[in-house]
N, CA, C and O atoms as CSV, one atom per row, in Angstrom:
chain,resi,resn,atom,element,x,y,z
A,1,MET,N,N,104.090,98.852,103.864
A,1,MET,CA,C,103.279,99.374,102.792
A,1,MET,C,C,104.002,100.558,102.160
A,1,MET,O,O,104.688,101.326,102.835
A,2,THR,N,N,103.833,100.682,100.879
A,2,THR,CA,C,104.485,101.741,100.126
A,2,THR,C,C,103.448,102.441,99.257
A,2,THR,O,O,102.695,101.794,98.530
A,3,ARG,N,N,103.415,103.748,99.338
A,3,ARG,CA,C,102.506,104.541,98.501
A,3,ARG,C,C,103.118,104.661,97.110
A,3,ARG,O,O,104.257,105.106,96.973
A,4,THR,N,N,102.388,104.277,96.097
A,4,THR,CA,C,102.859,104.299,94.717
A,4,THR,C,C,102.160,105.418,93.963
A,4,THR,O,O,100.933,105.522,93.989
A,5,VAL,N,N,102.938,106.250,93.294
A,5,VAL,CA,C,102.377,107.326,92.473
A,5,VAL,C,C,103.088,107.316,91.131
A,5,VAL,O,O,104.177,106.756,91.003
A,6,GLY,N,N,102.480,107.927,90.143
A,6,GLY,CA,C,103.108,108.016,88.827
A,6,GLY,C,C,102.673,106.910,87.889
A,6,GLY,O,O,102.787,107.062,86.673
A,7,VAL,N,N,102.178,105.803,88.415
A,7,VAL,CA,C,101.707,104.704,87.585
A,7,VAL,C,C,100.236,104.909,87.255
A,7,VAL,O,O,99.785,104.626,86.145
A,8,ASP,N,N,99.503,105.402,88.235
A,8,ASP,CA,C,98.073,105.672,88.082
A,8,ASP,C,C,97.733,106.816,89.035
A,8,ASP,O,O,98.607,107.628,89.340
A,9,ALA,N,N,96.532,106.903,89.499
A,9,ALA,CA,C,96.142,107.982,90.411
A,9,ALA,C,C,96.802,107.831,91.786
A,9,ALA,O,O,96.702,108.727,92.625
A,10,GLY,N,N,97.463,106.720,92.012
A,10,GLY,CA,C,98.125,106.442,93.284
A,10,GLY,C,C,97.415,105.318,94.007
A,10,GLY,O,O,96.186,105.240,94.009
A,11,HIS,N,N,98.193,104.455,94.616
A,11,HIS,CA,C,97.643,103.356,95.389
A,11,HIS,C,C,98.691,102.905,96.394
A,11,HIS,O,O,99.829,103.373,96.349
A,12,THR,N,N,98.333,102.023,97.281
A,12,THR,CA,C,99.261,101.493,98.270
A,12,THR,C,C,99.616,100.059,97.913
A,12,THR,O,O,98.732,99.216,97.759
A,13,ASP,N,N,100.919,99.780,97.780
A,13,ASP,CA,C,101.397,98.424,97.544
A,13,ASP,C,C,101.677,97.775,98.891
A,13,ASP,O,O,102.241,98.409,99.783
A,14,VAL,N,N,101.293,96.544,99.036
A,14,VAL,CA,C,101.632,95.745,100.211
A,14,VAL,C,C,102.501,94.601,99.714
A,14,VAL,O,O,102.054,93.785,98.908
A,15,SER,N,N,103.736,94.537,100.187
A,15,SER,CA,C,104.667,93.512,99.739
A,15,SER,C,C,104.804,92.433,100.802
A,15,SER,O,O,104.888,92.727,101.994
A,16,LEU,N,N,104.824,91.188,100.360
A,16,LEU,CA,C,105.092,90.052,101.230
A,16,LEU,C,C,106.334,89.370,100.688
A,16,LEU,O,O,106.367,88.962,99.527
A,17,TRP,N,N,107.351,89.244,101.520
A,17,TRP,CA,C,108.602,88.617,101.092
A,17,TRP,C,C,108.807,87.330,101.856
A,17,TRP,O,O,108.406,87.204,103.013
A,18,TYR,N,N,109.442,86.369,101.190
A,18,TYR,CA,C,109.750,85.092,101.800
A,18,TYR,C,C,111.197,84.757,101.480
A,18,TYR,O,O,111.657,84.961,100.357
A,19,ALA,N,N,111.899,84.250,102.456
A,19,ALA,CA,C,113.271,83.802,102.239
A,19,ALA,C,C,113.236,82.308,101.948
A,19,ALA,O,O,112.603,81.543,102.676
A,20,ALA,N,N,113.915,81.898,100.889
A,20,ALA,CA,C,113.936,80.490,100.518
A,20,ALA,C,C,115.231,80.193,99.783
A,20,ALA,O,O,115.764,81.045,99.071
A,21,GLU,N,N,115.728,78.991,99.958
A,21,GLU,CA,C,116.861,78.536,99.163
A,21,GLU,C,C,116.284,77.751,97.995
A,21,GLU,O,O,115.577,76.762,98.189
A,22,LEU,N,N,116.587,78.197,96.784
A,22,LEU,CA,C,116.022,77.573,95.595
A,22,LEU,C,C,117.115,77.248,94.595
A,22,LEU,O,O,118.182,77.862,94.593
A,23,THR,N,N,116.833,76.282,93.753
A,23,THR,CA,C,117.693,76.008,92.608
A,23,THR,C,C,117.018,76.623,91.391
A,23,THR,O,O,115.872,77.064,91.480
A,24,ARG,N,N,117.686,76.658,90.293
A,24,ARG,CA,C,117.105,77.223,89.075
A,24,ARG,C,C,115.908,76.391,88.594
A,24,ARG,O,O,115.040,76.912,87.894
A,25,ASP,N,N,115.855,75.129,88.957
A,25,ASP,CA,C,114.791,74.238,88.492
A,25,ASP,C,C,113.684,74.101,89.541
A,25,ASP,O,O,113.359,72.993,89.968
A,26,THR,N,N,113.111,75.232,89.951
A,26,THR,CA,C,112.094,75.204,90.999
A,26,THR,C,C,110.714,74.856,90.482
A,26,THR,O,O,109.874,74.366,91.237
A,27,GLY,N,N,110.469,75.099,89.212
A,27,GLY,CA,C,109.137,74.904,88.676
A,27,GLY,C,C,108.226,76.095,88.933
A,27,GLY,O,O,107.062,76.083,88.531
A,28,LEU,N,N,108.743,77.124,89.602
A,28,LEU,CA,C,107.952,78.327,89.858
A,28,LEU,C,C,107.909,79.179,88.600
A,28,LEU,O,O,108.912,79.340,87.906
A,29,ALA,N,N,106.738,79.720,88.320
A,29,ALA,CA,C,106.598,80.580,87.152
A,29,ALA,C,C,105.673,81.738,87.493
A,29,ALA,O,O,104.682,81.563,88.203
A,30,ALA,N,N,105.995,82.907,86.992
A,30,ALA,CA,C,105.157,84.086,87.207
A,30,ALA,C,C,103.990,84.081,86.241
A,30,ALA,O,O,104.102,83.567,85.128
A,31,ASP,N,N,102.889,84.640,86.653
A,31,ASP,CA,C,101.708,84.786,85.794
A,31,ASP,C,C,101.999,85.890,84.780
A,31,ASP,O,O,102.083,87.061,85.150
A,32,GLU,N,N,102.153,85.534,83.521
A,32,GLU,CA,C,102.511,86.503,82.485
A,32,GLU,C,C,101.452,87.584,82.299
A,32,GLU,O,O,101.752,88.638,81.738
A,33,GLY,N,N,100.240,87.354,82.749
A,33,GLY,CA,C,99.194,88.355,82.675
A,33,GLY,C,C,99.318,89.419,83.752
A,33,GLY,O,O,98.683,90.470,83.665
A,34,GLU,N,N,100.130,89.153,84.765
A,34,GLU,CA,C,100.303,90.077,85.890
A,34,GLU,C,C,101.557,90.942,85.776
A,34,GLU,O,O,101.621,92.015,86.375
A,35,PHE,N,N,102.544,90.493,85.022
A,35,PHE,CA,C,103.843,91.161,85.007
A,35,PHE,C,C,104.333,91.408,83.585
A,35,PHE,O,O,104.112,90.585,82.696
A,36,ALA,N,N,104.995,92.534,83.373
A,36,ALA,CA,C,105.615,92.826,82.084
A,36,ALA,C,C,106.909,92.030,81.925
A,36,ALA,O,O,107.263,91.629,80.816
A,37,ALA,N,N,107.616,91.801,83.042
A,37,ALA,CA,C,108.856,91.035,83.031
A,37,ALA,C,C,109.133,90.520,84.440
A,37,ALA,O,O,108.736,91.142,85.426
A,38,VAL,N,N,109.809,89.393,84.526
A,38,VAL,CA,C,110.147,88.790,85.811
A,38,VAL,C,C,111.553,88.238,85.710
A,38,VAL,O,O,111.954,87.724,84.665
A,39,ARG,N,N,112.298,88.345,86.792
A,39,ARG,CA,C,113.609,87.698,86.858
A,39,ARG,C,C,113.932,87.394,88.304
A,39,ARG,O,O,113.379,88.020,89.208
A,40,TRP,N,N,114.812,86.452,88.532
A,40,TRP,CA,C,115.291,86.126,89.867
A,40,TRP,C,C,116.543,86.943,90.145
A,40,TRP,O,O,117.370,87.139,89.254
A,41,TRP,N,N,116.686,87.420,91.377
A,41,TRP,CA,C,117.862,88.170,91.801
A,41,TRP,C,C,118.535,87.404,92.930
A,41,TRP,O,O,117.870,86.904,93.838
A,42,THR,N,N,119.868,87.314,92.867
A,42,THR,CA,C,120.595,86.788,94.020
A,42,THR,C,C,120.738,87.917,95.040
A,42,THR,O,O,120.575,89.091,94.707
A,43,ARG,N,N,121.036,87.556,96.255
A,43,ARG,CA,C,121.231,88.586,97.280
A,43,ARG,C,C,122.380,89.516,96.898
A,43,ARG,O,O,122.301,90.725,97.116
A,44,ALA,N,N,123.444,88.957,96.331
A,44,ALA,CA,C,124.591,89.772,95.919
A,44,ALA,C,C,124.191,90.760,94.826
A,44,ALA,O,O,124.652,91.901,94.832
A,45,GLU,N,N,123.348,90.345,93.898
A,45,GLU,CA,C,122.893,91.249,92.833
A,45,GLU,C,C,122.044,92.385,93.399
A,45,GLU,O,O,122.166,93.531,92.965
A,46,ILE,N,N,121.187,92.068,94.363
A,46,ILE,CA,C,120.359,93.104,94.988
A,46,ILE,C,C,121.237,94.100,95.730
A,46,ILE,O,O,121.044,95.311,95.617
A,47,THR,N,N,122.189,93.596,96.477
A,47,THR,CA,C,123.082,94.460,97.258
A,47,THR,C,C,123.902,95.378,96.355
A,47,THR,O,O,124.155,96.529,96.711
A,48,ALA,N,N,124.319,94.881,95.192
A,48,ALA,CA,C,125.153,95.660,94.277
A,48,ALA,C,C,124.350,96.642,93.424
A,48,ALA,O,O,124.920,97.576,92.858
A,49,ALA,N,N,123.057,96.445,93.328
A,49,ALA,CA,C,122.226,97.276,92.448
A,49,ALA,C,C,121.815,98.583,93.125
A,49,ALA,O,O,121.910,98.730,94.344
A,50,ASP,N,N,121.366,99.504,92.319
A,50,ASP,CA,C,120.834,100.777,92.813
A,50,ASP,C,C,119.588,100.481,93.652
A,50,ASP,O,O,118.637,99.896,93.135
A,51,PRO,N,N,119.567,100.866,94.927
A,51,PRO,CA,C,118.417,100.543,95.790
A,51,PRO,C,C,117.108,101.168,95.321
A,51,PRO,O,O,116.036,100.728,95.736
A,52,ARG,N,N,117.176,102.173,94.473
A,52,ARG,CA,C,115.949,102.788,93.958
A,52,ARG,C,C,115.186,101.858,93.017
A,52,ARG,O,O,114.037,102.131,92.670
A,53,ARG,N,N,115.822,100.761,92.606
A,53,ARG,CA,C,115.153,99.791,91.731
A,53,ARG,C,C,114.157,98.920,92.487
A,53,ARG,O,O,113.331,98.242,91.877
A,54,PHE,N,N,114.236,98.939,93.824
A,54,PHE,CA,C,113.465,98.006,94.631
A,54,PHE,C,C,112.522,98.739,95.583
A,54,PHE,O,O,112.610,99.953,95.767
A,55,ASP,N,N,111.631,97.975,96.171
A,55,ASP,CA,C,110.769,98.499,97.219
A,55,ASP,C,C,111.661,99.143,98.277
A,55,ASP,O,O,112.690,98.568,98.631
A,56,PRO,N,N,111.300,100.310,98.787
A,56,PRO,CA,C,112.172,101.000,99.743
A,56,PRO,C,C,112.403,100.243,101.051
A,56,PRO,O,O,113.311,100.597,101.804
A,57,HIS,N,N,111.616,99.222,101.338
A,57,HIS,CA,C,111.779,98.476,102.581
A,57,HIS,C,C,112.561,97.171,102.401
A,57,HIS,O,O,112.809,96.471,103.383
A,58,LEU,N,N,112.953,96.831,101.177
A,58,LEU,CA,C,113.649,95.577,100.922
A,58,LEU,C,C,114.987,95.514,101.642
A,58,LEU,O,O,115.336,94.466,102.185
A,59,GLY,N,N,115.742,96.598,101.662
A,59,GLY,CA,C,117.036,96.608,102.352
A,59,GLY,C,C,116.898,96.271,103.821
A,59,GLY,O,O,117.719,95.534,104.367
A,60,ARG,N,N,115.882,96.795,104.465
A,60,ARG,CA,C,115.647,96.509,105.891
A,60,ARG,C,C,115.312,95.034,106.074
A,60,ARG,O,O,115.774,94.406,107.027
A,61,PHE,N,N,114.515,94.480,105.175
A,61,PHE,CA,C,114.177,93.058,105.225
A,61,PHE,C,C,115.431,92.205,105.101
A,61,PHE,O,O,115.623,91.276,105.886
A,62,LEU,N,N,116.290,92.505,104.128
A,62,LEU,CA,C,117.513,91.723,103.940
A,62,LEU,C,C,118.440,91.845,105.136
A,62,LEU,O,O,119.097,90.874,105.510
A,63,ALA,N,N,118.503,93.030,105.742
A,63,ALA,CA,C,119.356,93.213,106.923
A,63,ALA,C,C,118.887,92.329,108.071
A,63,ALA,O,O,119.710,91.812,108.828
A,64,LYS,N,N,117.596,92.151,108.207
A,64,LYS,CA,C,117.056,91.311,109.285
A,64,LYS,C,C,117.336,89.827,109.047
A,64,LYS,O,O,117.388,89.045,109.997
A,65,LEU,N,N,117.518,89.436,107.781
A,65,LEU,CA,C,117.840,88.048,107.492
A,65,LEU,C,C,119.242,87.699,107.957
A,65,LEU,O,O,119.542,86.542,108.251
A,66,GLY,N,N,120.094,88.709,108.021
A,66,GLY,CA,C,121.465,88.490,108.488
A,66,GLY,C,C,122.442,88.183,107.434
A,66,GLY,O,O,123.621,87.982,107.725
């Protein structure tokens, strides 16, 4: 869980992550009413990016995947 501030009065985000091998043609789509923008990230892109862009626990999750 991560405490979020600055967006509103503050709330706790609970993130659920799943590891999956996918192709670009998955048929998965984000609910446009829930998100301002969505994109897929490869593991290499996440590793190369500034970790402040992501949930602070994502790095630990990826490390456990091996």
